[in-house]
Backbone as CSV, one residue per row, in Angstrom:
resi,resn,N_x,N_y,N_z,CA_x,CA_y,CA_z,C_x,C_y,C_z
1,UNK,105.981,209.659,168.956,106.840,209.400,170.108,107.980,208.477,169.675
2,UNK,109.208,208.905,169.934,110.360,208.102,169.553,111.106,207.608,170.785
3,UNK,111.905,206.585,170.574,112.716,206.038,171.663,113.693,207.092,172.178
4,UNK,114.268,207.865,171.247,115.222,208.910,171.631,114.563,209.967,172.514
5,UNK,113.336,210.353,172.187,112.625,211.329,173.009,112.431,210.811,174.427
6,UNK,112.049,209.546,174.544,111.850,208.961,175.871,113.162,208.899,176.642
7,UNK,114.222,208.546,175.960,115.536,208.467,176.593,115.966,209.843,177.109
8,UNK,115.740,210.880,176.319,116.088,212.242,176.723,115.226,212.680,177.901
9,UNK,113.941,212.388,177.845,113.040,212.737,178.953,113.499,212.097,180.260
10,UNK,113.826,210.813,180.227,114.259,210.108,181.439,115.545,210.699,181.993
11,UNK,116.460,211.093,181.100,117.735,211.631,181.553,117.570,213.036,182.132
12,UNK,116.734,213.866,181.507,116.464,215.202,182.040,115.846,215.088,183.433
13,UNK,114.908,214.154,183.609,114.252,213.965,184.900,115.240,213.472,185.952
14,UNK,116.119,212.548,185.561,117.068,211.975,186.515,118.132,212.982,186.936
15,UNK,118.646,213.760,185.968,119.732,214.706,186.240,119.216,216.077,186.648
16,UNK,117.907,216.252,186.614,117.250,217.483,187.064,117.678,218.713,186.269
17,UNK,117.920,218.522,184.956,118.276,219.691,184.163,118.596,219.345,182.727
18,UNK,118.459,220.359,181.845,118.726,220.181,180.417,120.225,220.159,180.123
19,UNK,120.967,221.031,180.799,122.405,221.125,180.541,123.114,219.823,180.881
20,UNK,122.788,219.249,182.053,123.428,217.999,182.464,123.072,216.862,181.514
21,UNK,121.797,216.816,181.076,121.376,215.768,180.141,122.085,215.919,178.806
22,UNK,122.209,217.162,178.330,122.885,217.400,177.055,124.345,216.973,177.126
23,UNK,124.996,217.293,178.264,126.396,216.908,178.446,126.546,215.395,178.467
24,UNK,125.629,214.708,179.157,125.695,213.241,179.255,125.504,212.593,177.881
25,UNK,124.647,213.190,177.048,124.353,212.630,175.734,125.277,213.156,174.639
26,UNK,126.108,214.134,174.999,127.032,214.755,174.027,126.281,215.396,172.861
27,UNK,125.183,216.079,173.184,124.427,216.825,172.197,124.173,218.226,172.750
28,UNK,123.628,219.115,171.926,123.397,220.480,172.377,122.189,220.559,173.308
29,UNK,122.182,221.589,174.148,121.051,221.787,175.053,119.779,222.083,174.267
30,UNK,119.921,222.781,173.164,118.748,223.081,172.339,118.140,221.813,171.753
31,UNK,118.985,220.832,171.429,118.479,219.564,170.897,117.690,218.819,171.968
32,UNK,118.163,218.877,173.207,117.449,218.248,174.314,116.105,218.936,174.524
33,UNK,116.128,220.257,174.541,114.897,221.029,174.750,113.896,220.774,173.627
34,UNK,114.376,220.732,172.380,113.493,220.500,171.230,112.848,219.118,171.314
35,UNK,113.636,218.098,171.671,113.102,216.736,171.751,112.019,216.637,172.811
36,UNK,112.241,217.287,173.949,111.270,217.217,175.038,109.994,217.989,174.696
37,UNK,110.165,219.151,174.084,108.989,219.922,173.682,108.165,219.180,172.635
38,UNK,108.829,218.509,171.710,108.122,217.724,170.687,107.326,216.598,171.323
39,UNK,107.912,215.952,172.332,107.219,214.875,173.036,106.002,215.419,173.775
40,UNK,106.149,216.560,174.427,105.036,217.172,175.150,103.912,217.583,174.191
41,UNK,104.288,218.136,173.024,103.265,218.527,172.047,102.495,217.317,171.538
42,UNK,103.220,216.232,171.277,102.568,215.021,170.770,101.611,214.438,171.802
43,UNK,102.005,214.457,173.080,101.172,213.884,174.134,100.099,214.849,174.614
44,UNK,100.307,216.148,174.378,99.330,217.134,174.800,99.356,217.429,176.281
45,UNK,100.502,217.177,176.947,100.634,217.442,178.375,102.010,218.026,178.655
46,UNK,102.136,218.710,179.794,103.445,219.185,180.255,104.086,218.107,181.107
47,UNK,105.277,217.680,180.719,106.004,216.659,181.479,106.985,217.287,182.464
48,UNK,107.460,218.475,182.104,108.484,219.157,182.893,108.043,220.594,183.153
49,UNK,108.199,221.042,184.380,108.023,222.450,184.701,109.410,223.073,184.755
50,UNK,109.635,224.052,183.940,110.951,224.652,183.793,111.100,225.844,184.731
51,UNK,112.016,225.732,185.693,112.350,226.847,186.580,113.662,227.459,186.116
52,UNK,114.013,228.574,186.688,115.232,229.256,186.252,116.479,228.432,186.553
53,UNK,116.509,227.799,187.715,117.724,227.079,188.120,117.622,225.573,187.926
54,UNK,116.402,225.037,187.859,116.264,223.591,187.728,114.931,223.259,187.082
55,UNK,114.580,221.996,187.100,113.315,221.548,186.519,112.546,220.731,187.542
56,UNK,111.255,220.564,187.302,110.397,219.756,188.170,109.522,218.878,187.284
57,UNK,109.470,217.614,187.577,108.650,216.683,186.803,107.208,216.783,187.282
58,UNK,106.270,216.949,186.346,104.857,217.064,186.705,104.313,215.721,187.178
59,UNK,103.096,215.730,187.699,102.483,214.488,188.169,102.311,213.493,187.030
60,UNK,101.803,213.953,185.873,101.647,213.059,184.724,103.016,212.648,184.191
61,UNK,103.996,213.567,184.350,105.356,213.237,183.946,105.940,212.102,184.772
62,UNK,105.641,212.101,186.086,106.113,211.028,186.956,105.531,209.688,186.523
63,UNK,104.260,209.688,186.123,103.631,208.451,185.661,104.290,207.951,184.381
64,UNK,104.533,208.887,183.450,105.183,208.490,182.199,106.611,208.039,182.442
65,UNK,107.281,208.639,183.437,108.668,208.296,183.729,108.808,206.830,184.130
66,UNK,107.856,206.328,184.912,107.890,204.913,185.294,107.796,204.020,184.071
67,UNK,106.880,204.334,183.165,106.726,203.552,181.938,107.956,203.689,181.047
68,UNK,108.508,204.894,181.008,109.685,205.133,180.174,110.862,204.294,180.640
69,UNK,111.080,204.275,181.954,112.196,203.467,182.471,111.976,201.989,182.218
70,UNK,110.723,201.561,182.254,110.415,200.167,181.936,110.755,199.867,180.487
71,UNK,110.382,200.769,179.585,110.683,200.592,178.160,112.191,200.574,177.919
72,UNK,112.898,201.519,178.534,114.346,201.587,178.369,115.023,200.343,178.933
73,UNK,114.508,199.843,180.048,115.075,198.629,180.630,114.873,197.420,179.752
74,UNK,113.691,197.294,179.175,113.427,196.182,178.267,114.282,196.286,177.015
75,UNK,114.481,197.513,176.528,115.337,197.711,175.360,116.763,197.273,175.639
76,UNK,117.270,197.643,176.829,118.617,197.233,177.211,118.698,195.714,177.350
77,UNK,117.661,195.095,177.876,117.641,193.632,177.999,117.701,192.972,176.622
78,UNK,116.956,193.510,175.671,116.974,192.962,174.308,118.369,193.071,173.708
79,UNK,119.005,194.241,173.844,120.349,194.431,173.298,121.338,193.451,173.913
80,UNK,121.229,193.277,175.252,122.163,192.368,175.907,121.924,190.917,175.504
81,UNK,120.658,190.523,175.354,120.351,189.152,174.951,120.846,188.861,173.543
82,UNK,120.725,189.845,172.652,121.239,189.669,171.291,122.758,189.576,171.305
83,UNK,123.390,190.443,172.116,124.842,190.412,172.221,125.326,189.077,172.765
84,UNK,124.609,188.544,173.773,124.987,187.249,174.346,124.844,186.133,173.319
85,UNK,123.789,186.213,172.486,123.572,185.196,171.457,124.681,185.217,170.410
86,UNK,125.294,186.384,170.218,126.374,186.520,169.246,127.733,186.263,169.877
87,UNK,127.723,185.830,171.116,128.974,185.514,171.785,129.695,186.734,172.319
88,UNK,128.993,187.866,172.432,129.607,189.086,172.932,129.224,189.295,174.389
89,UNK,129.892,190.212,175.066,129.558,190.543,176.450,129.549,192.056,176.578
90,UNK,128.445,192.654,176.147,128.309,194.099,176.159,127.088,194.497,176.968
91,UNK,127.017,195.765,177.325,125.838,196.256,178.022,126.216,197.093,179.225
92,UNK,125.215,197.432,180.012,125.435,198.260,181.203,124.647,197.694,182.366
93,UNK,125.075,198.044,183.570,124.418,197.585,184.786,124.379,198.736,185.764
94,UNK,123.184,199.066,186.264,123.013,200.134,187.245,122.726,199.497,188.603
95,UNK,123.570,199.806,189.585,123.482,199.201,190.914,123.127,200.268,191.936
96,UNK,122.163,199.975,192.793,121.826,200.845,193.911,122.475,200.322,195.178
97,UNK,123.226,201.173,195.870,123.974,200.730,197.049,123.726,201.685,198.208
98,UNK,123.684,201.155,199.434,123.437,202.014,200.598,124.550,201.923,201.625
99,UNK,125.090,203.071,201.979,125.978,203.214,203.122,127.158,202.268,203.179
100,UNK,127.833,202.245,204.320,129.015,201.395,204.479,128.711,199.910,204.316
101,UNK,127.514,199.473,204.693,127.202,198.048,204.654,127.445,197.466,203.271
102,UNK,126.833,198.054,202.257,126.991,197.500,200.918,128.134,198.148,200.157
103,UNK,128.280,199.471,200.246,129.289,200.164,199.441,130.714,199.800,199.831
104,UNK,130.958,199.552,201.128,132.310,199.256,201.589,132.534,197.792,201.932
105,UNK,131.521,197.129,202.487,131.714,195.767,202.981,131.377,194.694,201.944
106,UNK,130.421,194.951,201.045,129.935,193.902,200.141,130.268,194.154,198.682
107,UNK,130.009,195.357,198.218,130.107,195.643,196.785,131.497,195.433,196.193
108,UNK,132.586,195.868,196.831,133.900,195.714,196.198,134.235,194.276,195.824
109,UNK,133.975,193.336,196.725,134.305,191.934,196.440,133.416,191.369,195.329
110,UNK,132.136,191.744,195.348,131.219,191.260,194.308,131.613,191.828,192.954
111,UNK,131.932,193.111,192.916,132.331,193.738,191.655,133.619,193.134,191.104
112,UNK,134.543,192.813,191.986,135.796,192.206,191.535,135.531,190.876,190.835
113,UNK,134.695,190.047,191.444,134.355,188.757,190.836,133.555,188.942,189.545
114,UNK,132.662,189.922,189.549,131.827,190.186,188.373,132.670,190.683,187.207
115,UNK,133.611,191.578,187.479,134.484,192.120,186.435,135.316,191.027,185.780
116,UNK,135.750,190.060,186.577,136.570,188.974,186.026,135.780,188.149,185.017
117,UNK,134.488,187.970,185.282,133.657,187.148,184.400,133.028,187.950,183.275
118,UNK,132.761,189.227,183.518,132.045,190.038,182.537,132.737,191.393,182.388
119,UNK,133.930,191.413,181.804,134.697,192.665,181.714,134.090,193.692,180.765
120,UNK,133.186,193.278,179.874,132.624,194.201,178.899,131.413,194.970,179.374
121,UNK,130.968,194.728,180.602,129.772,195.394,181.119,130.165,196.702,181.809
122,UNK,129.534,197.799,181.398,129.741,199.090,182.058,128.889,199.136,183.321
123,UNK,129.519,199.386,184.457,128.823,199.381,185.743,128.698,200.808,186.273
124,UNK,127.484,201.180,186.662,127.217,202.486,187.256,126.610,202.250,188.645
125,UNK,127.155,202.890,189.660,126.693,202.696,191.033,126.057,203.982,191.549
126,UNK,124.810,203.872,192.007,124.104,204.979,192.661,124.106,204.697,194.162
127,UNK,124.495,205.685,194.967,124.545,205.496,196.413,123.521,206.377,197.127
128,UNK,122.853,205.805,198.110,121.864,206.525,198.902,121.533,205.737,200.148
129,UNK,120.413,206.045,200.770,119.960,205.293,201.928,119.185,204.047,201.513
130,UNK,118.848,203.201,202.497,118.076,201.981,202.206,116.798,202.305,201.449
131,UNK,116.071,203.308,201.937,114.803,203.672,201.305,114.999,204.216,199.902
132,UNK,116.121,204.922,199.684,116.415,205.425,198.345,116.569,204.273,197.361
133,UNK,117.319,203.256,197.766,117.582,202.133,196.863,116.300,201.396,196.502
134,UNK,115.440,201.150,197.484,114.181,200.460,197.169,113.312,201.304,196.247
135,UNK,113.319,202.632,196.442,112.554,203.506,195.556,113.130,203.484,194.144
136,UNK,114.454,203.467,194.031,115.094,203.403,192.708,114.741,202.105,192.001
137,UNK,114.662,201.013,192.757,114.268,199.735,192.151,112.832,199.805,191.639
138,UNK,111.946,200.358,192.446,110.541,200.470,192.049,110.379,201.370,190.824
139,UNK,111.210,202.402,190.738,111.138,203.333,189.613,111.965,202.872,188.420
140,UNK,112.646,201.732,188.564,113.526,201.186,187.515,114.685,202.135,187.204
141,UNK,115.065,202.927,188.183,116.237,203.796,188.008,117.516,202.979,188.107
142,UNK,117.474,201.879,188.858,118.596,200.941,188.921,118.093,199.558,188.541
143,UNK,119.017,198.714,188.076,118.660,197.355,187.659,118.668,196.387,188.837
144,UNK,119.591,196.615,189.756,119.739,195.737,190.915,120.159,196.597,192.097
145,UNK,119.714,196.231,193.291,120.039,197.045,194.451,120.188,196.221,195.714
146,UNK,120.974,196.737,196.650,121.112,196.116,197.967,119.912,196.508,198.816
147,UNK,119.317,195.526,199.485,118.135,195.774,200.312,118.236,194.991,201.611
148,UNK,117.463,195.426,202.597,117.313,194.670,203.835,116.175,193.676,203.632
149,UNK,116.439,192.426,203.922,115.471,191.354,203.689,114.703,191.022,204.969
150,UNK,113.472,190.484,204.817,112.793,190.174,203.552,112.121,191.408,202.952
151,UNK,111.891,191.375,201.654,111.150,192.427,200.960,110.391,191.763,199.815
152,UNK,109.107,191.552,200.033,108.280,190.799,199.103,108.029,191.516,197.782
153,UNK,108.411,192.779,197.700,108.177,193.527,196.460,109.128,193.124,195.345
154,UNK,110.222,192.439,195.707,111.270,192.167,194.733,111.629,190.683,194.700
155,UNK,112.345,190.298,193.654,113.021,189.001,193.612,114.406,189.223,194.207
156,UNK,114.781,188.415,195.180,115.970,188.714,195.966,116.919,187.522,196.096
157,UNK,118.161,187.863,196.463,119.200,186.882,196.788,119.806,187.304,198.120
158,UNK,119.794,186.424,199.100,120.358,186.729,200.410,121.876,186.651,200.359
159,UNK,122.566,187.604,201.020,124.026,187.630,201.005,124.621,187.370,202.389
160,UNK,124.319,188.236,203.359,124.933,188.114,204.677,123.907,188.460,205.756
161,UNK,124.236,188.085,206.977,123.413,188.417,208.130,124.296,189.077,209.178
162,UNK,123.806,190.176,209.753,124.508,190.784,210.874,123.499,191.064,211.978
163,UNK,123.833,191.896,212.942,122.919,192.187,214.037,122.945,193.674,214.364
164,UNK,121.902,194.125,215.018,121.871,195.492,215.510,122.619,195.551,216.840
165,UNK,123.394,196.604,217.011,124.158,196.766,218.250,123.917,198.153,218.824
166,UNK,123.994,198.252,220.129,123.871,199.540,220.800,125.236,200.213,220.845
167,UNK,125.252,201.524,220.617,126.473,202.317,220.763,126.351,203.126,222.041
168,UNK,127.330,202.957,222.930,127.264,203.542,224.270,128.533,204.349,224.534
169,UNK,128.434,205.555,225.085,129.647,206.280,225.487,130.449,205.452,226.485
170,UNK,131.759,205.505,226.377,132.613,204.651,227.214,132.400,204.895,228.702
171,UNK,132.034,206.108,229.084,131.842,206.398,230.502,130.434,206.154,231.002
172,UNK,129.567,205.642,230.156,128.162,205.408,230.512,128.041,204.158,231.397
173,UNK,127.013,204.138,232.240,126.810,202.999,233.143,126.571,201.697,232.398
174,UNK,126.065,201.763,231.163,125.780,200.546,230.395,126.996,200.022,229.629
175,UNK,128.076,200.796,229.604,129.220,200.456,228.748,129.895,199.153,229.146
176,UNK,129.789,198.763,230.409,130.485,197.543,230.862,129.609,196.306,230.753
177,UNK,128.373,196.464,230.295,127.469,195.314,230.202,127.802,194.460,228.973
178,UNK,127.510,193.164,229.090,127.727,192.264,227.949,126.653,192.414,226.901
179,UNK,125.462,192.830,227.323,124.344,193.071,226.416,123.397,194.043,227.099
180,UNK,122.579,194.720,226.304,121.636,195.673,226.877,120.245,195.429,226.305
181,UNK,119.233,195.640,227.137,117.844,195.548,226.691,117.395,196.913,226.184
182,UNK,116.389,196.895,225.331,115.874,198.148,224.788,115.446,199.103,225.893
183,UNK,114.815,198.558,226.927,114.325,199.402,228.013,115.452,200.179,228.677
184,UNK,116.644,199.584,228.752,117.775,200.258,229.376,118.244,201.464,228.565
185,UNK,117.963,201.443,227.265,118.385,202.540,226.401,117.418,203.722,226.444
186,UNK,116.256,203.520,227.057,115.240,204.579,227.098,115.500,205.613,228.185
187,UNK,116.496,205.356,229.029,116.796,206.292,230.112,117.789,207.371,229.693
188,UNK,118.321,207.266,228.480,119.325,208.218,228.006,118.842,208.888,226.718
189,UNK,119.370,210.071,226.384,119.064,210.674,225.083,119.431,209.704,223.961
190,UNK,118.564,209.596,222.962,118.760,208.607,221.906,119.045,209.304,220.581
191,UNK,120.027,208.792,219.858,120.383,209.303,218.528,119.866,208.300,217.505
192,UNK,118.819,208.663,216.788,118.192,207.762,215.821,118.881,207.877,214.469
193,UNK,119.344,206.749,213.942,119.937,206.749,212.618,118.858,206.860,211.551
194,UNK,119.128,207.662,210.549,118.271,207.715,209.373,119.044,207.223,208.163
195,UNK,120.118,206.478,208.441,120.941,205.931,207.369,120.345,204.652,206.808
196,UNK,119.217,204.212,207.339,118.591,203.031,206.783,117.991,202.098,207.800
197,UNK,118.510,202.114,209.030,118.035,201.167,210.033,116.825,201.658,210.819
198,UNK,116.444,202.919,210.655,115.298,203.441,211.396,114.041,202.588,211.204
199,UNK,113.735,202.106,209.977,112.553,201.254,209.816,112.630,199.950,210.599
200,UNK,113.839,199.551,211.016,113.989,198.358,211.846,113.951,198.719,213.333
201,UNK,114.575,199.845,213.673,114.749,200.203,215.080,113.469,200.725,215.713
202,UNK,112.789,201.637,215.049,111.589,202.239,215.639,110.504,201.206,215.948
203,UNK,110.245,200.228,215.046,109.253,199.201,215.381,109.663,198.323,216.560
204,UNK,110.973,198.165,216.792,111.434,197.372,217.939,110.944,197.992,219.250
205,UNK,111.140,199.290,219.376,110.682,199.986,220.585,109.155,199.941,220.684
206,UNK,108.482,200.185,219.559,107.015,200.214,219.563,106.446,198.864,219.969
207,UNK,107.031,197.767,219.450,106.537,196.421,219.770,106.709,196.098,221.248
208,UNK,107.735,196.706,221.860,107.975,196.463,223.291,107.233,197.463,224.160
209,UNK,106.455,198.359,223.530,105.728,199.367,224.296,106.636,200.415,224.892
210,UNK,107.777,200.668,224.234,108.761,201.617,224.744,108.858,202.833,223.837
211,UNK,109.244,203.958,224.414,109.420,205.196,223.650,110.805,205.756,223.977
212,UNK,111.755,205.660,223.064,113.084,206.200,223.339,113.054,207.733,223.363
213,UNK,113.995,208.325,224.063,114.092,209.786,224.130,114.897,210.299,222.931
214,UNK,114.272,210.281,221.766,114.988,210.663,220.543,115.289,212.154,220.574
215,UNK,116.575,212.469,220.689,116.993,213.864,220.730,117.561,214.317,219.392
216,UNK,118.164,213.377,218.662,118.767,213.700,217.371,118.398,212.628,216.347
217,UNK,118.324,213.044,215.094,118.177,212.119,213.963,119.299,212.434,212.981
218,UNK,120.122,211.437,212.693,121.307,211.658,211.869,121.348,210.668,210.707
219,UNK,121.759,211.165,209.537,121.803,210.324,208.345,123.152,209.630,208.181
220,UNK,124.219,210.189,208.774,125.559,209.638,208.590,126.000,208.863,209.827
221,UNK,126.400,207.611,209.617,126.859,206.783,210.733,128.087,207.386,211.391
222,UNK,128.980,207.958,210.588,130.208,208.521,211.145,129.892,209.672,212.106
223,UNK,128.818,210.422,211.821,128.398,211.509,212.715,127.857,210.939,214.020
224,UNK,127.084,209.866,213.915,126.534,209.216,215.111,127.655,208.723,216.014
225,UNK,128.685,208.134,215.405,129.807,207.631,216.197,130.456,208.767,216.993
226,UNK,130.672,209.900,216.333,131.287,211.027,217.015,130.424,211.567,218.139
227,UNK,129.103,211.615,217.928,128.201,212.140,218.952,128.134,211.215,220.154
228,UNK,128.083,209.909,219.903,128.073,208.953,221.014,129.371,209.054,221.792
229,UNK,130.479,209.168,221.086,131.785,209.256,221.741,131.881,210.503,222.623
230,UNK,131.215,211.585,222.198,131.220,212.818,223.006,130.255,212.742,224.180
231,UNK,129.430,211.686,224.223,128.479,211.547,225.311,127.150,212.221,225.064
232,UNK,126.847,212.542,223.784,125.586,213.222,223.462,124.383,212.297,223.552
233,UNK,124.604,210.997,223.594,123.494,210.066,223.673,123.929,208.658,223.329
234,UNK,122.954,207.758,223.284,123.192,206.380,222.876,122.499,206.166,221.541
235,UNK,122.821,205.062,220.877,122.213,204.814,219.573,122.184,203.316,219.299
236,UNK,121.539,202.954,218.200,121.528,201.579,217.693,121.813,201.641,216.204
237,UNK,122.746,200.835,215.741,123.046,200.749,214.311,123.278,199.283,213.950
238,UNK,123.329,199.022,212.656,123.677,197.682,212.197,125.188,197.495,212.301
239,UNK,125.601,196.320,212.721,127.024,196.075,212.944,127.848,196.260,211.674
240,UNK,127.295,195.870,210.523,128.025,196.014,209.267,128.224,197.467,208.861
241,UNK,127.441,198.371,209.430,127.573,199.791,209.092,128.763,200.430,209.799
242,UNK,129.345,199.732,210.760,130.452,200.291,211.528,131.775,200.140,210.787
243,UNK,132.692,201.106,210.926,134.026,200.970,210.325,134.747,199.748,210.869
244,UNK,135.680,199.217,210.087,136.380,197.994,210.474,137.136,198.148,211.790
245,UNK,137.756,199.304,212.009,138.601,199.493,213.189,137.954,200.474,214.165
246,UNK,136.625,200.356,214.314,135.897,201.326,215.127,136.359,201.330,216.580
247,UNK,136.786,200.172,217.099,137.246,200.116,218.492,138.539,200.905,218.686
248,UNK,139.302,201.084,217.607,140.559,201.833,217.673,140.324,203.304,217.386
249,UNK,139.493,203.572,216.378,139.277,204.967,215.955,138.330,205.730,216.869
250,UNK,137.488,205.014,217.617,136.528,205.679,218.514,136.608,205.031,219.901
251,UNK,137.680,205.317,220.595,137.920,204.691,221.899,136.963,205.188,222.975
252,UNK,136.325,206.309,222.737,135.391,206.835,223.725,133.995,206.262,223.602
253,UNK,133.858,205.185,222.852,132.548,204.566,222.610,132.706,203.050,222.576
254,UNK,131.681,202.339,223.015,131.691,200.881,222.921,130.418,200.414,222.223
255,UNK,130.498,199.273,221.585,129.301,198.664,220.987,128.916,197.460,221.827
256,UNK,127.642,197.353,222.097,127.138,196.295,222.969,125.960,195.619,222.267
257,UNK,125.949,194.285,222.184,124.822,193.586,221.547,123.516,193.839,222.284
258,UNK,122.429,193.792,221.551,121.108,193.936,222.163,120.684,192.619,222.806
259,UNK,119.818,192.712,223.796,119.256,191.544,224.457,117.733,191.650,224.451
260,UNK,117.032,190.764,223.749,117.539,189.670,222.923,118.159,190.196,221.624
261,UNK,118.966,189.350,220.989,119.657,189.748,219.762,118.643,190.050,218.652
262,UNK,118.962,191.043,217.850,118.116,191.419,216.711,118.956,191.276,215.446
263,UNK,118.598,190.323,214.604,119.355,190.043,213.389,118.849,190.887,212.222
264,UNK,119.730,191.102,211.248,119.368,191.793,210.012,120.003,191.060,208.842
265,UNK,119.203,190.782,207.808,119.730,190.151,206.595,119.826,191.181,205.475
266,UNK,120.925,191.128,204.742,121.141,192.028,203.613,121.294,191.193,202.345
267,UNK,120.661,191.631,201.281,120.751,190.894,200.028,120.648,191.822,198.840
268,UNK,120.534,191.216,197.673,120.372,191.950,196.427,118.969,191.720,195.895
269,UNK,118.443,192.717,195.195,117.080,192.611,194.683,116.994,193.158,193.269
270,UNK,116.090,192.559,192.492,115.663,193.121,191.215,114.149,193.219,191.260
271,UNK,113.608,194.134,190.491,112.160,194.328,190.545,111.423,193.094,190.053
272,UNK,111.878,192.509,188.958,111.240,191.308,188.404,112.308,190.521,187.663
273,UNK,112.671,189.360,188.197,113.756,188.565,187.619,113.463,188.179,186.167
274,UNK,112.184,188.000,185.837,111.831,187.602,184.479,112.151,188.697,183.470
275,UNK,112.124,189.949,183.899,112.384,191.066,183.003,113.774,191.670,183.200
276,UNK,114.568,191.099,184.091,115.901,191.632,184.360,116.809,191.435,183.157
277,UNK,117.760,192.345,182.991,118.714,192.232,181.898,119.676,191.074,182.172
278,UNK,120.297,190.521,181.123,121.313,189.482,181.345,122.428,189.948,182.275
279,UNK,122.801,191.242,182.194,123.853,191.756,183.065,123.425,191.710,184.524
280,UNK,122.158,192.054,184.802,121.650,192.021,186.175,121.544,190.583,186.676
281,UNK,121.052,189.683,185.823,120.944,188.277,186.213,122.327,187.699,186.519
282,UNK,123.312,188.080,185.691,124.669,187.581,185.911,125.233,188.124,187.223
283,UNK,124.901,189.370,187.573,125.374,189.956,188.827,124.798,189.204,190.022
284,UNK,123.504,188.876,189.947,122.878,188.097,191.017,123.511,186.717,191.125
285,UNK,123.818,186.122,189.971,124.404,184.782,189.979,125.785,184.802,190.620
286,UNK,126.587,185.797,190.271,127.923,185.909,190.854,127.837,186.151,192.359
287,UNK,127.005,187.123,192.755,126.899,187.482,194.174,126.313,186.363,195.011
288,UNK,125.404,185.573,194.415,124.720,184.528,195.157,125.444,183.204,195.207
289,UNK,126.602,183.105,194.558,127.345,181.841,194.581,127.807,181.525,195.998
290,UNK,127.817,180.274,196.350,128.212,179.870,197.704,129.635,180.304,198.016
291,UNK,130.503,180.230,196.995,131.907,180.585,197.204,132.049,182.060,197.568
292,UNK,131.350,182.932,196.837,131.474,184.356,197.118,130.804,184.726,198.435
293,UNK,129.642,184.135,198.725,128.980,184.447,199.991,129.840,184.031,201.175
294,UNK,130.510,182.887,201.042,131.420,182.448,202.106,132.592,183.416,202.233
295,UNK,133.072,183.906,201.090,134.174,184.864,201.105,133.749,186.185,201.744
296,UNK,132.524,186.618,201.478,132.016,187.845,202.088,131.944,187.704,203.610
297,UNK,131.413,186.581,204.061,131.297,186.362,205.509,132.667,186.295,206.161
298,UNK,133.616,185.660,205.456,134.973,185.550,206.000,135.632,186.919,206.072
299,UNK,135.437,187.734,205.027,136.033,189.057,205.012,135.443,189.971,206.054
300,UNK,134.158,189.784,206.373,133.492,190.645,207.340,133.789,190.221,208.769
301,UNK,133.700,188.934,209.019,133.797,188.452,210.400,135.149,187.815,210.728
302,UNK,135.988,187.638,209.689,137.352,187.145,209.940,137.467,185.678,210.194
């Protein structure tokens, strides 16, 4: 078993194909296939099921993939630590980001500050939902990721706090209220977000003994905004997930705070700070500085 074989296996699994992995590594597809077959022969198991259009990682392959990513992560940490000892600033950083909250409101400012201090680090950003990012962290597919706090599975740094707000059609009876209770939202069709806040919203109703009339489940916040504006239902989203000029771009909808208020904290996480790469540790240090956190809050809330 060689390091190169493990690296090829992880890339084939991540990109879901031999051609994409070969292109990423700038080698032939046959070389990728040969390396993977050699690894499977040595281990005596099938790691990949080869279909005509794509591939599927076997159950034992999934187990090996977790270990492989751990090995690759430790290798990258060693390279970065040696580079730092030699006075260099080289390496890579994989960031997991979710939706407008982190990708649009938080990440740009953090990356700008990080680039100024560490221009030699190659940054790769993976975007998905909240649950995707936490899964990527657990699988070591990313080095650092944005998460909703608290999350005891990771070492974390808190960044900002926002609140959940109700989205109400402008012509709805609740639109003129200063705040709305969960019970008031149960009388209308409900549009449940699957962009990340569902794990926060559904338990809120359950804890209050309420059952919303969930008519739609939508992954994109922009779609939810359009549906609420058309009067298809009401919804709840995190305030940071809303576009900056939502009151102008969606005049047929209003946002109303919940009563009582429901706060949400967003931060950065690594699976284990002790094993994190220098690039990941430096990213946490930059993002967690008081100056940058104050700047983030100022940029978000004005």
